[in-house]
N, C-alpha and C positions, 0 to 999 in steps of 0.2 A: 554434422547434423546438429541442429540446435535442439536443446531440451529445456524444459522448465525446471527451475530450482527455487527453493524456499529461502528467503533472506530474513534474518531476524533484525529488527530495528529497535531503536530506543523507544521507551514508552511515549505514546502519543506523537511520534515523529514519523509516522508512516507516509504522510503526504510530502514532507520535506525530503525523505529518502527517495520517494517516487520521482519527484521533480529532479533531484540530483542525478539519478540513474538515467532518466530520459534525456537530460542535458548531455550525458556521456554517450548517448546513442543506443542504449539498451531498450528492449521491449519489456514493459513492466505491466503487471496486472495487480490491482488492489481492489478486491471485492469489498463493497460497502453495503450497508443496510440503512434504511431510514428509521429513525427513532423519534419518539415523541416524549417530551419532558415538560412537566408542569412547572412554570416559573411564576410565582405569584398567582394572579388570576388568569394568566394566559398559557396556552399550549405552544411550545416551541418545537419546531421540526429541525432535526439535524442529521447529518450523516455520520455513521460510525463504522470503523473497519470491522468486517465480518470476523477476521482473525486478528485480534489486537496484537501489535508488535511484530507482525509478519506481513510480507508481500511476496509476490512471485516475479521472477526475472527469467527471461529467455535469452540464452546465449550458447555458443559452442565452446565447451570446456576445453577442447583440444587446441583452440587458437590462442589460449592464454600463455604468455611467456613464462 
């Protein structure tokens, strides 16, 4: 039975870790929120991890060698 686990990542490397885990065939969930930041005279919209330095991975722990 597959369960969800929390994985700690390096600072600001959640997307990289997510892509690497997806490439290995794991199901990954990285919740993000939209943020607004003022840069000069403009407002910039960007995505930020809801839980910085963490993401969720689903796998069956019993199948690991």
